[in-house]
C-alpha positions in Angstrom: -4.7 -34.3 -26.2 -5.1 -37.5 -24.2 -1.4 -37.4 -23.0 -1.7 -33.8 -21.9 -4.9 -34.5 -20.0 -3.4 -37.5 -18.3 -0.3 -35.6 -17.3 -2.5 -32.8 -15.8 -4.6 -35.3 -13.9 -1.5 -37.1 -12.6 -0.1 -33.8 -11.4 -3.3 -32.7 -9.6 -3.6 -36.2 -8.0 0.0 -36.2 -6.8 -0.3 -32.6 -5.5 -3.4 -33.5 -3.5 -1.2 -35.9 -1.4 1.4 -33.2 -0.6 -0.1 -31.7 2.6 -0.6 -35.2 4.0 3.0 -36.2 3.2 4.8 -33.0 4.1 4.5 -31.0 7.3 7.2 -28.5 6.6 5.4 -25.1 6.5 8.1 -23.5 4.2 7.7 -26.2 1.6 3.9 -25.9 1.7 4.3 -22.2 1.3 6.4 -22.7 -1.8 3.8 -25.2 -3.2 1.0 -22.7 -2.5 2.9 -19.9 -4.4 3.7 -22.3 -7.3 0.1 -23.1 -7.7 -1.0 -19.5 -7.4 1.5 -18.5 -10.1 0.4 -21.6 -12.2 -3.2 -20.2 -12.3 -1.9 -16.7 -13.3 0.4 -18.1 -15.9 -2.3 -20.3 -17.3 -4.7 -17.4 -17.5 -2.1 -15.2 -19.4 -1.3 -18.2 -21.7 -4.8 -18.1 -23.0 -4.2 -14.7 -24.5 -0.5 -14.9 -25.3 -0.2 -18.5 -26.2 -3.4 -19.2 -28.0 -4.7 -15.9 -29.4 -1.2 -14.6 -30.0 -1.6 -11.1 -28.5 1.1 -10.1 -26.0 -0.7 -8.5 -23.1 1.2 -6.6 -20.4 -1.8 -5.6 -18.4 -2.8 -8.9 -16.9 -2.1 -7.6 -13.4 -5.3 -5.4 -13.9 -7.3 -8.6 -13.4 -5.2 -10.0 -10.6 -5.5 -6.7 -8.7 -9.2 -6.3 -9.4 -9.8 -9.8 -8.0 -7.7 -9.2 -5.0 -9.4 -5.9 -4.1 -12.8 -7.4 -4.7 -12.2 -10.2 -2.3 -10.6 -7.9 0.2 -13.5 -5.4 0.2 -16.2 -8.1 0.4 -14.3 -9.7 3.3 -13.5 -6.6 5.3 -16.6 -4.6 4.6 -19.3 -7.3 4.3 -17.7 -10.1 6.2 -18.2 -12.6 3.4 -16.3 -16.0 3.5 -13.9 -17.2 0.9 -16.3 -19.6 -0.8 -18.3 -16.4 -1.8 -15.5 -13.8 -2.3 -13.2 -15.8 -4.5 -15.8 -16.7 -7.2 -17.1 -13.1 -7.1 -13.5 -11.9 -7.5 -13.3 -13.9 -10.7 -16.6 -12.7 -12.0 -15.8 -9.0 -11.3 -12.4 -9.4 -13.1 -14.2 -11.1 -16.0 -16.5 -8.0 -16.3 -13.4 -5.8 -16.3 -11.9 -8.1 -18.8 -14.9 -7.7 -21.1 -14.8 -3.9 -20.8 -11.0 -3.7 -21.4 -11.1 -6.3 -24.1 -13.8 -4.4 -26.0 -11.3 -1.6 -26.4 -7.9 -3.3 -26.6 -8.8 -6.3 -28.7 -9.5 -4.1 -31.7 -5.9 -3.1 -31.6 -2.9 -5.3 -32.7 0.8 -5.5 -32.1 2.5 -2.8 -30.1 -0.7 -0.8 -29.8 -2.4 -3.7 -27.9 0.7 -4.1 -25.7 0.8 -0.4 -24.7 -2.9 0.0 -24.1 -3.2 -3.1 -21.9 -0.2 -1.9 -19.9 -1.8 1.5 -19.5 -5.0 0.0 -18.1 -3.1 -1.8 -15.4 -1.2 1.4 -14.5 -4.5 3.4 -14.3 -5.9 0.8 -11.9 -2.8 1.0 -9.8 -3.1 4.8 -9.6 -6.8 4.5 -8.7 -6.0 2.0 -5.9 -3.2 4.3 -4.7 -5.4 7.4 -4.5 -9.0 6.3 -3.9 -8.4 6.3 -0.1 -12.1 6.1 0.9 -12.4 2.7 -0.7 -8.9 1.2 -1.1 -7.3 2.9 1.9 -4.6 4.2 -0.5 -1.0 3.2 -0.1 -1.8 1.6 3.3 -3.9 -1.0 1.6 -6.6 -3.2 3.1 -5.4 -5.2 6.1 -7.2 -7.9 8.0 -8.7 -9.8 5.1 -10.7 -12.7 6.6 -9.6 -16.3 6.3 -13.1 -17.9 6.9 -13.9 -20.5 4.4 -17.6 -20.9 5.2 -19.7 -20.7 8.3 -17.4 -21.1 11.3 -14.7 -22.9 9.4 -11.5 -20.8 9.4 -8.4 -21.8 7.5 -5.5 -21.5 10.0 -2.7 -23.5 8.4 -0.7 -23.8 5.2 -2.2 -27.2 4.4 -5.7 -25.7 4.3 -4.7 -22.9 2.0 -2.8 -25.4 -0.2 -6.0 -27.5 -0.7 -7.9 -24.3 -1.6 -5.4 -23.1 -4.2 -5.1 -26.7 -5.6 -8.9 -26.6 -6.1 -8.6 -23.2 -7.9 -5.8 -24.6 -10.0 -7.9 -27.6 -10.9 -10.7 -25.3 -12.0 -8.3 -23.2 -14.0 -6.7 -26.1 -15.8 -10.1 -27.7 -16.5 -11.6 -24.5 -18.0 -8.4 -23.9 -20.0 -8.5 -27.5 -21.3 -12.1 -27.2 -22.3 -11.4 -24.0 -24.1 -8.3 -25.1 -25.9 -10.0 -28.3 -27.2 -13.2 -26.5 -28.1 -14.2 -24.9 -31.4 -13.3 -21.5 -29.8 -9.8 -22.8 -28.9 -9.2 -24.0 -32.4 -10.5 -20.7 -33.8 -8.1 -18.9 -31.4 -5.1 -20.9 -32.8 -6.3 -20.0 -36.3 -6.3 -16.3 -35.4 -2.9 -16.6 -33.9 -1.4 -18.3 -37.0 -3.0 -15.9 -39.5 -5.8 -13.5 -38.7 -6.8 -12.9 -42.3 -6.9 -16.5 -43.3 -9.0 -17.2 -40.2 -11.4 -14.5 -41.3 -11.6 -16.0 -44.8 -13.0 -19.3 -43.3 -15.6 -17.6 -41.2 -13.7 -17.1 -37.9 -14.5 -13.9 -36.0 -11.0 -12.8 -34.6 -12.5 -10.2 -32.2 -15.1 -12.5 -30.8 -12.7 -15.4 -30.5 -10.1 -13.3 -28.8 -12.7 -11.8 -26.4 -13.6 -15.3 -25.2 -10.0 -16.1 -24.3 -9.5 -12.6 -22.8 -12.5 -12.8 -20.5 -11.7 -16.4 -19.4 -8.1 -15.3 -18.7 -9.4 -12.4 -16.7 -11.7 -14.6 -14.7 -8.9 -17.0 -13.8 -6.6 -14.2 -12.9 -9.4 -12.8 -10.7 -9.7 -16.1 -8.9 -6.0 -16.1 -8.2 -6.2 -12.5 -7.0 -9.0 -13.3 -4.6 -7.1 -16.3 -3.2 -4.0 -14.2 -2.8 -5.9 -11.5 -0.8 -7.1 -14.1 1.7 -3.8 -16.0 1.9 -1.7 -13.0 2.9 -4.6 -11.3 4.6 -3.7 -8.0 2.9 -4.0 -6.1 -0.4 -2.2 -3.0 -1.5 -1.6 -1.1 -4.8 1.6 -3.1 -5.3 -0.6 -6.0 -6.4 -0.8 -4.1 -9.7 3.0 -3.7 -10.0 4.9 -4.9 -13.1 6.9 -7.4 -11.1 3.9 -9.8 -11.1 3.5 -9.3 -14.9 7.2 -10.0 -15.5 7.0 -13.2 -13.5 4.0 -14.4 -15.4 5.6 -13.7 -18.7 8.8 -15.6 -17.7 6.8 -18.6 -16.6 4.8 -18.8 -19.8 7.8 -18.4 -22.0 10.0 -20.8 -20.0 7.4 -23.5 -19.8 6.1 -23.0 -23.4 3.3 -20.8 -24.6 0.5 -22.4 -26.4 0.5 -25.5 -24.2 -1.4 -26.4 -21.1 1.5 -28.0 -19.3 4.0 -25.3 -20.1 2.8 -22.5 -17.8 2.4 -25.1 -15.0 6.0 -26.3 -15.4 7.2 -22.7 -15.7 5.4 -21.7 -12.5 7.0 -24.5 -10.5 10.5 -23.8 -11.9 10.4 -20.0 -11.4 8.9 -20.2 -7.9 11.7 -22.5 -6.8 14.3 -20.3 -8.6 13.0 -17.1 -6.9 13.5 -18.7 -3.5 17.1 -19.6 -4.3 17.7 -16.0 -5.6 16.2 -14.4 -2.5 19.6 -13.9 -0.9 20.9 -12.0 -4.0 17.8 -9.8 -4.4 19.7 -7.0 -6.1 20.7 -9.4 -8.9 17.3 -11.1 -9.2 16.0 -9.0 -12.1 19.3 -9.1 -14.0 19.3 -12.9 -13.7 15.7 -13.2 -14.8 16.5 -10.9 -17.8 19.3 -13.3 -18.8 16.9 -16.2 -18.5 14.5 -14.5 -20.8 17.3 -13.9 -23.3 18.4 -17.5 -23.1 14.8 -18.7 -23.7 14.4 -16.5 -26.7 17.7 -17.5 -28.2 17.9 -21.2 -27.4 14.3 -22.3 -26.4 12.0 -20.1 -28.4 9.1 -22.5 -27.9 9.9 -23.1 -24.2 10.6 -26.4 -22.4 7.4 -28.1 -23.7 8.2 -27.0 -27.2 11.7 -28.4 -26.9 10.4 -31.7 -25.6 7.8 -32.0 -28.3 10.5 -31.3 -31.0 12.7 -34.1 -29.5 9.8 -36.5 -29.5 9.1 -35.7 -33.1 12.7 -36.3 -34.0 12.8 -39.6 -32.2 9.6 -40.7 -33.8 11.0 -39.8 -37.3 14.3 -41.8 -36.8 12.8 -45.2 -37.7 11.3 -43.8 -40.9 14.5 -42.1 -41.9 16.5 -45.3 -41.2 14.1 -47.4 -43.3 14.3 -44.9 -46.1 18.1 -45.1 -46.0 18.1 -48.9 -46.1 15.8 -48.9 -49.1 18.1 -46.5 -51.0 21.1 -48.8 -50.2 
């Protein structure tokens, strides 16, 4: 607990220095996208890693947040400090509504229904032209932070997404190490045993689901302002696949894992940009390798190695006593 908290604090403190130490706009863009994906992966990890339900519809909350921020900005002229939190809240409401239906399901039924909700929202965004402007999307999303302060460079956007990432990690940390987080782990390990000791699986899962939706909505709101455009493609499965890979690679059920996975995959995507036609194939091979060789992700592998190293002195002492 303490080690995980210290690592997260050290990461955030080090990241805060980046825009003052680096002026390269390309590197700052990569850092912005890495933190954006870190928020998304962390939000998905609450459901997949702690509750143990494999959701394929998390883009529903990303897209809802993005469209909320875009509409509030383009139609009402609201600044980012208002639109991004509201994007999170609207996504949380959607999360509650969707969770009330899907969280009563388990296994493949949960997977299929969550995916269906995301697809329904994509179709709505694509066809509700009066509100979403259909396939053309909403362009000209404002980049005003508050008052007359407008964000005009990558350094400013980096600090904003860093603040969102800090909020996401803080809320995730508080949830994981709360009674609700411990209850979620109990549900993940064995739903029926958890029920026998007084844990409400539905209520516990709902808390994680709504919090995950809120964080994904914050990320979506930021994304809309950062690229100054939102279209139906924000609901596409490519975002979902990227989130899943990040969570699995870094290690689900940990706070540091999704963060590490987001950084690694963001950098890897840039290297694979020149071979775009092979990108999905290579990512598919990565997922296969993770499942076969690192089923608990990088953080799970590191934790296992630490346990093995810690156990060596005890084993050696036991051998000496038997000799």
